[in-house]
LOGUBA-859214 format. One record per residue: residue number from 1; residue in one letter; x, y, z of N, C-alpha, C, O in turn. Coordinates in Angstrom, 1 decimal. Layout:
N
NUM|A|X|Y|Z|X|Y|Z|X|Y|Z|X|Y|Z
...
***
This chain:
201
1|M|26.4|-43.7|30.8|25.0|-43.8|30.5|24.9|-44.7|29.3|25.7|-44.7|28.3
2|K|23.8|-45.5|29.3|23.6|-46.5|28.3|23.1|-45.8|27.0|22.6|-44.7|27.0
3|E|23.4|-46.5|25.9|23.0|-46.0|24.6|21.5|-45.7|24.5|21.1|-44.7|23.9
4|S|20.7|-46.5|25.0|19.3|-46.3|25.0|18.9|-45.1|25.8|18.0|-44.3|25.3
5|S|19.5|-44.8|26.9|19.3|-43.6|27.7|19.7|-42.4|26.9|19.0|-41.4|26.9
6|L|20.8|-42.4|26.2|21.3|-41.3|25.4|20.3|-41.0|24.3|20.0|-39.9|24.0
7|F|19.8|-42.1|23.7|18.9|-41.9|22.6|17.6|-41.2|23.1|17.2|-40.2|22.4
8|E|17.1|-41.6|24.2|15.9|-40.9|24.8|16.2|-39.5|25.2|15.3|-38.6|25.1
9|S|17.4|-39.3|25.7|17.8|-38.0|26.1|17.8|-37.0|25.0|17.3|-35.9|25.0
10|Y|18.5|-37.4|23.9|18.6|-36.5|22.7|17.3|-36.3|22.1|17.0|-35.3|21.5
11|K|16.4|-37.4|22.1|15.1|-37.3|21.5|14.3|-36.2|22.3|13.6|-35.4|21.7
12|R|14.4|-36.2|23.6|13.7|-35.2|24.4|14.2|-33.8|24.2|13.5|-32.9|24.0
13|D|15.5|-33.7|24.1|16.2|-32.4|23.8|15.7|-31.9|22.5|15.5|-30.7|22.3
14|Y|15.7|-32.7|21.5|15.3|-32.3|20.2|13.9|-31.7|20.2|13.7|-30.6|19.6
15|F|12.9|-32.4|20.8|11.5|-31.8|20.8|11.4|-30.7|21.7|10.6|-29.8|21.5
16|F|12.2|-30.6|22.8|12.2|-29.5|23.7|12.7|-28.2|22.9|12.1|-27.2|23.1
17|E|13.7|-28.3|22.1|14.2|-27.2|21.4|13.2|-26.7|20.4|13.1|-25.5|20.1
18|L|12.4|-27.6|19.8|11.3|-27.2|18.9|10.3|-26.4|19.6|9.7|-25.5|19.1
19|E|10.0|-26.8|20.9|9.0|-26.1|21.7|9.6|-24.7|22.0|8.8|-23.7|22.0
20|M|10.8|-24.6|22.3|11.5|-23.3|22.6|11.4|-22.4|21.3|11.3|-21.2|21.4
21|R|11.6|-23.0|20.1|11.4|-22.3|18.9|10.1|-21.6|18.8|10.0|-20.5|18.4
22|D|9.0|-22.4|19.1|7.7|-21.8|19.1|7.5|-20.7|20.1|6.8|-19.7|19.8
23|K|8.1|-20.8|21.2|7.9|-19.8|22.2|8.7|-18.5|21.8|8.2|-17.4|22.0
24|L|9.8|-18.7|21.2|10.6|-17.5|20.6|9.8|-16.9|19.5|9.7|-15.6|19.4
25|L|9.1|-17.6|18.7|8.3|-17.1|17.6|7.1|-16.2|18.2|6.8|-15.2|17.7
26|Q|6.6|-16.7|19.3|5.5|-15.9|20.0|6.1|-14.6|20.5|5.4|-13.6|20.4
27|R|7.3|-14.6|21.0|7.9|-13.4|21.5|8.1|-12.4|20.4|7.9|-11.2|20.5
28|F|8.6|-12.9|19.2|8.8|-12.0|18.1|7.5|-11.5|17.5|7.4|-10.4|17.0
29|Q|6.4|-12.3|17.6|5.1|-11.8|17.2|4.6|-10.7|18.1|4.0|-9.7|17.6
30|L|4.8|-10.9|19.4|4.5|-9.8|20.4|5.2|-8.6|20.1|4.7|-7.5|20.2
31|F|6.5|-8.7|19.7|7.3|-7.6|19.4|6.7|-6.8|18.3|6.7|-5.6|18.3
32|M|6.3|-7.5|17.2|5.8|-6.8|16.0|4.5|-6.0|16.4|4.3|-4.9|15.8
33|V|3.7|-6.6|17.2|2.4|-5.9|17.6|2.8|-4.6|18.3|2.2|-3.5|18.0
34|I|3.7|-4.7|19.3|4.0|-3.5|20.1|4.8|-2.5|19.3|4.5|-1.3|19.4
35|A|5.7|-3.0|18.5|6.5|-2.1|17.7|5.7|-1.3|16.7|5.9|-0.1|16.4
36|T|4.7|-2.0|16.1|3.8|-1.3|15.1|3.0|-0.2|15.9|2.8|0.9|15.3
37|A|2.5|-0.5|17.0|1.7|0.4|17.8|2.6|1.6|18.2|2.1|2.8|18.1
38|L|3.8|1.3|18.6|4.7|2.4|19.0|5.1|3.3|17.8|5.2|4.5|18.0
39|A|5.3|2.7|16.7|5.6|3.5|15.5|4.5|4.4|15.1|4.7|5.5|14.7
40|T|3.2|3.9|15.3|2.0|4.8|15.1|2.0|5.9|16.1|1.7|7.1|15.7
41|V|2.3|5.7|17.3|2.3|6.8|18.3|3.4|7.8|18.0|3.1|9.0|18.1
42|L|4.6|7.4|17.6|5.6|8.3|17.2|5.2|9.2|16.0|5.4|10.4|16.0
43|G|4.6|8.5|15.1|4.1|9.3|13.9|3.1|10.3|14.3|3.1|11.4|13.8
44|Y|2.2|9.9|15.3|1.2|10.9|15.8|1.8|12.1|16.4|1.4|13.2|16.2
45|L|2.8|11.8|17.3|3.5|12.9|18.0|4.2|13.8|17.0|4.1|15.0|17.2
46|I|4.9|13.3|16.1|5.6|14.1|15.1|4.7|15.0|14.3|4.9|16.1|14.1
47|I|3.6|14.3|13.8|2.6|15.1|12.9|1.9|16.1|13.7|1.7|17.3|13.2
48|N|1.5|15.8|15.0|0.8|16.8|15.8|1.6|17.8|16.5|1.1|18.7|17.2
49|R|3.0|17.7|16.3|3.8|18.7|16.9|3.5|20.1|16.4|3.6|21.1|17.1
50|S|3.1|20.2|15.1|2.8|21.5|14.5|1.6|22.2|15.1|1.3|23.3|14.9
51|N|0.8|21.4|15.8|-0.5|21.9|16.4|-0.2|22.5|17.8|-1.2|23.0|18.4
52|Y|1.0|22.6|18.2|1.4|23.1|19.5|2.5|24.1|19.4|3.4|24.0|18.6
53|D|2.4|25.1|20.3|3.4|26.1|20.4|4.3|25.8|21.6|3.7|25.4|22.7
54|F|5.6|25.9|21.5|6.5|25.6|22.6|7.5|26.8|22.8|7.7|27.6|22.0
55|A|7.9|26.8|24.1|9.1|27.6|24.3|10.3|26.8|23.8|10.2|25.7|23.5
56|I|11.4|27.5|23.7|12.6|26.8|23.1|13.0|25.6|23.8|13.3|24.5|23.2
57|A|13.1|25.7|25.2|13.6|24.6|26.0|12.7|23.3|25.9|13.2|22.2|25.6
58|P|11.4|23.5|26.1|10.5|22.3|25.9|10.5|21.7|24.5|10.4|20.5|24.3
59|A|10.7|22.6|23.5|10.7|22.1|22.1|11.9|21.3|21.9|11.8|20.2|21.3
60|L|13.1|21.7|22.4|14.3|20.9|22.2|14.2|19.6|23.0|14.7|18.6|22.5
61|T|13.6|19.7|24.2|13.4|18.5|25.0|12.5|17.5|24.3|12.8|16.3|24.2
62|F|11.4|18.0|23.7|10.5|17.1|22.9|11.2|16.4|21.8|11.1|15.2|21.7
63|F|12.0|17.1|21.0|12.7|16.5|19.8|13.8|15.6|20.3|14.1|14.6|19.6
64|F|14.4|15.9|21.5|15.4|15.0|22.0|14.8|13.7|22.4|15.4|12.6|22.0
65|F|13.7|13.6|23.0|13.0|12.4|23.3|12.5|11.6|22.1|12.5|10.4|22.0
66|I|12.0|12.4|21.1|11.6|11.8|19.8|12.8|11.1|19.2|12.6|10.0|18.6
67|I|13.9|11.7|19.1|15.1|11.1|18.5|15.6|9.9|19.2|15.9|8.9|18.6
68|L|15.6|10.0|20.6|15.9|8.8|21.4|15.0|7.6|21.2|15.4|6.5|21.0
69|S|13.7|7.9|21.1|12.7|6.9|21.0|12.8|6.3|19.6|12.8|5.0|19.4
70|S|13.0|7.1|18.6|13.1|6.6|17.2|14.4|5.7|17.0|14.3|4.7|16.4
71|S|15.5|6.2|17.7|16.7|5.4|17.6|16.6|4.1|18.2|17.0|3.1|17.7
72|S|15.9|4.1|19.4|15.7|2.8|20.1|14.8|1.9|19.3|15.0|0.7|19.3
73|L|13.8|2.4|18.7|12.9|1.6|17.9|13.6|1.0|16.7|13.4|-0.2|16.3
74|V|14.5|1.8|16.0|15.2|1.3|14.9|16.2|0.2|15.3|16.3|-0.8|14.6
75|L|16.8|0.4|16.5|17.7|-0.6|17.0|17.0|-1.9|17.4|17.5|-3.0|17.2
76|S|15.8|-1.8|17.9|15.0|-2.9|18.2|14.6|-3.7|17.0|14.6|-5.0|17.0
77|F|14.3|-3.0|15.9|14.0|-3.7|14.6|15.3|-4.4|14.1|15.2|-5.5|13.4
78|Y|16.4|-3.8|14.3|17.7|-4.5|13.9|17.9|-5.8|14.6|18.1|-6.8|13.9
79|F|17.7|-5.8|15.9|17.8|-7.1|16.7|16.7|-8.1|16.3|16.9|-9.3|16.3
80|F|15.5|-7.5|16.0|14.4|-8.4|15.5|14.8|-9.1|14.2|14.6|-10.3|14.1
81|H|15.4|-8.3|13.3|15.8|-8.9|12.0|16.8|-10.0|12.2|16.8|-11.0|11.6
82|K|17.8|-9.7|13.1|18.8|-10.7|13.4|18.3|-11.9|14.0|18.8|-13.0|13.8
83|G|17.2|-11.8|14.8|16.6|-12.9|15.5|15.8|-13.8|14.6|15.6|-15.0|14.9
84|V|15.2|-13.3|13.5|14.4|-14.1|12.7|15.0|-14.5|11.4|14.4|-15.2|10.6
85|T|16.2|-14.1|11.1|16.9|-14.5|9.9|18.2|-15.3|10.2|18.5|-15.4|11.4
86|G|18.9|-15.7|9.2|20.1|-16.4|9.4|20.0|-17.9|9.3|19.2|-18.4|8.5
87|Q|20.7|-18.7|10.2|20.7|-20.1|10.1|19.3|-20.7|10.4|18.6|-20.2|11.2
88|E|19.0|-21.8|9.6|17.7|-22.4|9.8|17.7|-23.5|10.8|18.8|-24.1|11.1
89|Y|16.6|-23.9|11.3|16.5|-25.0|12.3|16.7|-26.3|11.5|16.5|-26.4|10.3
90|E|17.2|-27.3|12.3|17.4|-28.6|11.7|16.3|-29.5|12.2|16.0|-29.6|13.4
91|Y|15.7|-30.2|11.2|14.6|-31.1|11.5|14.9|-32.5|11.1|15.9|-32.8|10.3
92|L|14.1|-33.5|11.5|14.2|-34.8|11.1|13.9|-34.9|9.6|13.2|-34.1|9.1
93|P|14.5|-35.8|8.9|14.2|-36.0|7.5|12.7|-36.3|7.3|12.1|-36.8|8.2
94|S|12.2|-35.9|6.1|10.8|-36.1|5.8|10.5|-37.7|5.8|11.4|-38.5|5.6
95|P|9.2|-38.0|6.0|8.9|-39.5|6.0|9.2|-40.1|4.7|9.6|-41.3|4.6
96|G|9.1|-39.4|3.6|9.5|-39.9|2.3|11.0|-40.3|2.2|11.3|-41.3|1.7
97|N|11.8|-39.4|2.7|13.3|-39.6|2.7|13.6|-40.8|3.6|14.5|-41.6|3.3
98|I|12.9|-40.9|4.8|13.2|-42.0|5.7|12.8|-43.3|5.0|13.5|-44.3|5.2
99|E|11.7|-43.3|4.3|11.2|-44.5|3.7|12.2|-45.0|2.6|12.5|-46.2|2.4
100|N|12.7|-44.0|1.8|13.7|-44.3|0.8|15.0|-44.9|1.4|15.6|-45.8|0.9
101|Y|15.4|-44.3|2.6|16.6|-44.8|3.2|16.4|-46.2|3.7|17.2|-47.1|3.6
102|F|15.2|-46.5|4.3|14.9|-47.8|4.8|14.9|-48.8|3.7|15.4|-49.9|3.8
103|R|14.3|-48.5|2.5|14.2|-49.4|1.4|15.6|-49.7|0.9|15.9|-50.8|0.6
104|E|16.5|-48.7|0.8|17.9|-48.9|0.3|18.6|-49.7|1.3|19.5|-50.6|0.9
105|L|18.4|-49.5|2.6|19.1|-50.3|3.6|18.6|-51.7|3.6|19.5|-52.6|3.7
106|R|17.3|-51.9|3.4|16.8|-53.3|3.3|17.4|-54.0|2.1|17.8|-55.2|2.2
107|E|17.5|-53.3|1.0|18.1|-53.9|-0.2|19.6|-54.2|0.0|20.0|-55.3|-0.5
108|Y|20.3|-53.3|0.7|21.7|-53.6|0.9|21.9|-54.8|1.8|22.8|-55.6|1.6
109|A|21.0|-54.9|2.9|21.1|-56.0|3.8|20.8|-57.3|3.1|21.5|-58.3|3.3
110|D|19.8|-57.3|2.2|19.5|-58.6|1.5|20.6|-59.0|0.6|20.9|-60.2|0.4
111|N|21.2|-58.1|-0.1|22.3|-58.4|-1.0|23.6|-58.8|-0.3|24.4|-59.5|-1.0
112|N|23.7|-58.5|0.9|25.0|-58.8|1.6|24.8|-59.8|2.8|25.7|-60.0|3.6
113|G|23.6|-60.4|2.9|23.4|-61.4|3.9|23.2|-60.9|5.3|23.5|-61.7|6.2
114|F|22.8|-59.7|5.5|22.5|-59.2|6.8|21.1|-59.5|7.2|20.2|-59.5|6.4
115|D|20.9|-59.7|8.5|19.5|-60.0|9.0|18.8|-58.7|9.4|19.3|-57.6|9.2
116|D|17.6|-58.9|9.9|16.7|-57.8|10.3|17.3|-57.0|11.4|17.1|-55.7|11.5
117|D|18.1|-57.6|12.3|18.7|-56.9|13.4|19.6|-55.8|12.9|19.7|-54.7|13.5
118|Y|20.3|-56.1|11.8|21.2|-55.1|11.2|20.4|-53.9|10.7|20.8|-52.7|11.0
119|V|19.3|-54.1|10.0|18.5|-53.0|9.5|17.9|-52.2|10.7|18.0|-50.9|10.6
120|I|17.4|-52.9|11.7|16.9|-52.1|12.9|17.9|-51.3|13.6|17.7|-50.2|13.9
121|S|19.1|-51.9|13.7|20.3|-51.2|14.3|20.6|-49.9|13.5|20.9|-48.9|14.1
122|E|20.7|-50.1|12.2|21.1|-48.9|11.4|20.0|-47.8|11.4|20.3|-46.6|11.4
123|I|18.7|-48.2|11.4|17.7|-47.3|11.5|17.7|-46.5|12.8|17.5|-45.3|12.9
124|R|18.0|-47.2|13.9|18.1|-46.6|15.2|19.2|-45.6|15.2|19.1|-44.6|15.8
125|E|20.3|-46.0|14.6|21.5|-45.2|14.6|21.2|-43.9|13.7|21.7|-42.8|14.1
126|F|20.5|-44.1|12.7|20.1|-43.0|11.9|19.3|-42.0|12.7|19.5|-40.8|12.6
127|Y|18.3|-42.4|13.4|17.5|-41.6|14.3|18.3|-40.9|15.4|18.2|-39.8|15.7
128|Y|19.2|-41.7|15.9|20.1|-41.3|17.0|20.9|-40.1|16.5|21.0|-39.0|17.2
129|Q|21.5|-40.2|15.4|22.3|-39.1|14.9|21.5|-37.9|14.5|21.9|-36.8|14.6
130|S|20.3|-38.1|14.0|19.4|-37.0|13.6|18.9|-36.3|14.8|18.9|-35.0|14.8
131|Y|18.6|-37.0|15.9|18.2|-36.3|17.2|19.4|-35.6|17.8|19.2|-34.4|18.2
132|L|20.5|-36.2|17.8|21.7|-35.6|18.3|22.1|-34.3|17.6|22.3|-33.2|18.2
133|S|22.1|-34.4|16.3|22.5|-33.2|15.5|21.4|-32.1|15.6|21.8|-30.9|15.7
134|G|20.2|-32.5|15.5|19.1|-31.5|15.6|19.0|-30.8|17.0|18.8|-29.6|17.0
135|A|19.2|-31.6|18.0|19.2|-31.0|19.4|20.3|-30.0|19.6|20.1|-29.0|20.2
136|E|21.5|-30.4|19.1|22.7|-29.5|19.3|22.5|-28.2|18.5|22.7|-27.1|19.0
137|T|22.2|-28.4|17.2|22.0|-27.2|16.3|20.9|-26.3|16.8|21.1|-25.1|16.8
138|N|19.8|-26.9|17.1|18.6|-26.0|17.5|18.8|-25.4|18.8|18.3|-24.3|19.1
139|S|19.6|-26.1|19.7|19.9|-25.5|21.0|20.7|-24.2|20.9|20.4|-23.2|21.5
140|N|21.8|-24.3|20.1|22.6|-23.2|19.8|21.8|-22.0|19.1|22.0|-20.8|19.5
141|L|21.0|-22.4|18.2|20.2|-21.4|17.5|19.2|-20.7|18.4|19.0|-19.5|18.3
142|N|18.5|-21.5|19.2|17.6|-20.9|20.2|18.3|-20.0|21.2|17.7|-18.9|21.5
143|A|19.4|-20.3|21.6|20.2|-19.5|22.5|20.5|-18.1|21.9|20.4|-17.1|22.5
144|E|21.0|-18.2|20.6|21.3|-17.0|19.9|20.1|-16.1|19.6|20.1|-14.9|19.9
145|R|19.0|-16.7|19.2|17.8|-16.0|18.9|17.1|-15.4|20.1|16.5|-14.4|20.1
146|S|17.3|-16.2|21.2|16.7|-15.7|22.5|17.4|-14.4|22.9|16.8|-13.5|23.5
147|Q|18.7|-14.3|22.7|19.5|-13.1|23.1|19.0|-11.9|22.2|18.8|-10.8|22.7
148|F|18.8|-12.2|20.9|18.3|-11.1|20.0|16.9|-10.7|20.4|16.6|-9.5|20.3
149|A|16.1|-11.6|20.8|14.7|-11.3|21.2|14.7|-10.4|22.4|14.0|-9.5|22.6
150|H|15.6|-10.8|23.4|15.7|-10.0|24.6|16.2|-8.6|24.3|15.7|-7.6|24.9
151|R|17.2|-8.4|23.4|17.7|-7.1|23.1|16.6|-6.3|22.3|16.5|-5.1|22.6
152|A|15.9|-7.0|21.5|14.9|-6.3|20.7|13.8|-5.7|21.6|13.4|-4.6|21.5
153|L|13.3|-6.6|22.6|12.3|-6.1|23.5|12.8|-5.1|24.5|12.1|-4.2|24.9
154|H|14.1|-5.2|24.9|14.7|-4.2|25.8|14.7|-2.8|25.1|14.3|-1.8|25.8
155|N|15.2|-2.8|23.9|15.2|-1.5|23.2|13.8|-1.0|22.9|13.6|0.2|22.9
156|L|12.9|-1.9|22.6|11.5|-1.5|22.4|10.9|-0.8|23.7|10.1|0.1|23.6
157|F|11.2|-1.4|24.8|10.8|-0.8|26.1|11.3|0.6|26.3|10.6|1.5|26.7
158|G|12.6|0.7|26.0|13.2|2.1|26.1|12.6|3.0|25.1|12.4|4.2|25.5
159|A|12.3|2.6|23.9|11.6|3.5|22.9|10.2|3.9|23.4|9.8|5.1|23.2
160|A|9.5|3.0|24.1|8.2|3.3|24.7|8.3|4.4|25.8|7.5|5.3|25.9
161|I|9.4|4.2|26.6|9.6|5.2|27.7|9.9|6.6|27.1|9.3|7.6|27.6
162|F|10.8|6.7|26.1|11.1|8.0|25.5|9.9|8.6|24.8|9.7|9.8|24.9
163|A|9.1|7.7|24.2|7.9|8.3|23.5|6.9|8.8|24.6|6.3|9.8|24.3
164|G|6.8|8.1|25.7|5.9|8.6|26.8|6.4|9.9|27.3|5.6|10.8|27.6
165|L|7.7|10.1|27.4|8.3|11.4|27.9|8.0|12.5|26.9|7.7|13.6|27.3
166|A|8.1|12.2|25.6|7.8|13.2|24.6|6.4|13.6|24.6|6.1|14.8|24.5
167|F|5.5|12.6|24.8|4.1|12.9|25.0|3.8|13.8|26.2|3.0|14.7|26.1
168|F|4.5|13.5|27.3|4.4|14.3|28.5|4.8|15.8|28.2|4.1|16.7|28.6
169|V|5.9|16.0|27.6|6.4|17.3|27.3|5.4|18.0|26.3|5.1|19.2|26.5
170|L|4.8|17.3|25.4|3.9|17.9|24.4|2.6|18.3|25.1|2.1|19.4|24.8
171|T|2.1|17.5|26.0|0.8|17.9|26.7|1.0|18.9|27.8|0.0|19.6|28.1
172|I|2.1|18.8|28.5|2.3|19.7|29.7|2.8|21.1|29.3|2.3|22.1|29.8
173|F|3.8|21.1|28.4|4.5|22.3|28.1|4.0|22.9|26.8|4.3|24.1|26.5
174|G|3.4|22.1|25.9|2.9|22.6|24.7|1.5|23.3|24.8|0.7|22.8|25.5
175|E|1.3|24.4|24.1|0.0|25.0|24.1|-0.6|24.9|22.7|0.1|25.3|21.7
176|P|-1.8|24.4|22.6|-2.4|24.3|21.3|-2.4|25.6|20.5|-2.6|26.7|21.1
177|V|-2.1|25.5|19.2|-1.9|26.7|18.4|-3.2|27.5|18.4|-3.1|28.7|18.5
178|E|-4.3|26.9|18.3|-5.6|27.6|18.3|-5.8|28.4|19.5|-6.2|29.6|19.5
179|K|-5.5|27.8|20.7|-5.6|28.6|21.9|-4.6|29.7|22.0|-4.8|30.8|22.5
180|S|-3.3|29.4|21.5|-2.3|30.4|21.5|-2.6|31.6|20.7|-2.4|32.7|21.0
181|Q|-3.2|31.3|19.5|-3.7|32.4|18.6|-4.8|33.3|19.2|-4.8|34.5|19.1
182|K|-5.7|32.6|19.9|-6.7|33.3|20.6|-6.1|34.2|21.7|-6.6|35.4|21.9
183|N|-5.1|33.7|22.4|-4.5|34.5|23.4|-3.8|35.7|22.8|-3.8|36.8|23.4
184|I|-3.1|35.5|21.7|-2.5|36.6|21.0|-3.5|37.7|20.5|-3.3|38.9|20.7
185|I|-4.6|37.2|20.0|-5.6|38.2|19.5|-6.2|38.9|20.7|-6.4|40.1|20.6
186|Y|-6.4|38.2|21.8|-6.9|38.8|23.0|-6.0|39.9|23.5|-6.4|41.0|23.9
187|K|-4.7|39.6|23.6|-3.7|40.6|24.0|-3.6|41.8|23.1|-3.5|42.9|23.6
188|E|-3.6|41.5|21.8|-3.6|42.6|20.8|-4.8|43.5|21.0|-4.7|44.8|20.9
189|T|-6.0|42.9|21.2|-7.2|43.7|21.4|-7.1|44.5|22.7|-7.5|45.7|22.7
190|I|-6.5|44.0|23.8|-6.4|44.8|25.0|-5.4|45.9|24.8|-5.7|47.0|25.2
191|C|-4.3|45.7|24.0|-3.3|46.8|23.8|-4.0|47.9|22.9|-3.8|49.1|23.2
192|L|-4.8|47.5|21.9|-5.4|48.5|21.1|-6.4|49.3|21.9|-6.6|50.6|21.8
193|Y|-7.2|48.6|22.8|-8.1|49.3|23.7|-7.4|50.3|24.6|-7.9|51.4|24.8
194|E|-6.3|49.9|25.2|-5.6|50.8|26.1|-5.0|52.0|25.3|-5.0|53.1|25.9
195|K|-4.5|51.8|24.1|-4.0|52.9|23.3|-5.1|53.9|23.0|-4.9|55.1|23.1
196|N|-6.2|53.3|22.6|-7.4|54.2|22.2|-7.9|54.9|23.4|-8.2|56.1|23.4
197|H|-7.9|54.3|24.6|-8.4|54.9|25.8|-7.5|56.0|26.3|-7.9|57.0|26.8
198|T|-6.1|55.8|26.1|-5.2|56.8|26.4|-5.3|58.0|25.6|-5.2|59.1|26.1
199|K|-5.5|57.8|24.3|-5.6|59.0|23.4|-6.9|59.8|23.7|-6.8|61.0|23.7
200|E|-7.9|59.1|24.0|-9.2|59.8|24.4|-9.0|60.7|25.6|-9.6|61.8|25.8
201|Q|-8.1|60.2|26.5|-7.9|61.0|27.7|-7.0|62.2|27.4|-6.7|63.0|28.3
***
């Protein structure tokens, strides 16, 4: 492959990896929205647990799913943290640094009798190495962060399923305390009535 073709190839790869970086950032932003909502749901379930009466088995099942959901949520935040921290992306030098390099290169060429072709060749080599290094570094970084994003969303999905099961147990097997107390009062009233009725007989 010709040098010019390699230059264009690495240039495309460099900007492609920057686009992939933006897509990964969107995935992590989506994660934060869903994770925040799920954490709110878990908090609601835990707080409102006291408003329901359970038999022992459903109560244990409810807390089992809450623990699984919370554990999966914590694990998803761990992978999220790993995905957004660590090694930084590699970018082209700033325009100011490039201008300084060009000025120094021009001064060097003038002092040593080199023509404009030398300056152009060196500038092109400078960009070539920058694109090559940036494309390689950012490609590896995107691959690593993509795995962390996948694991974070995978565990978040599991946390949502377990939270849904906990909500199912709460609503199907849990009896609201107010209703439960009314039932107890009703039963006690019936018992007192039957005792009094028996005595009268």
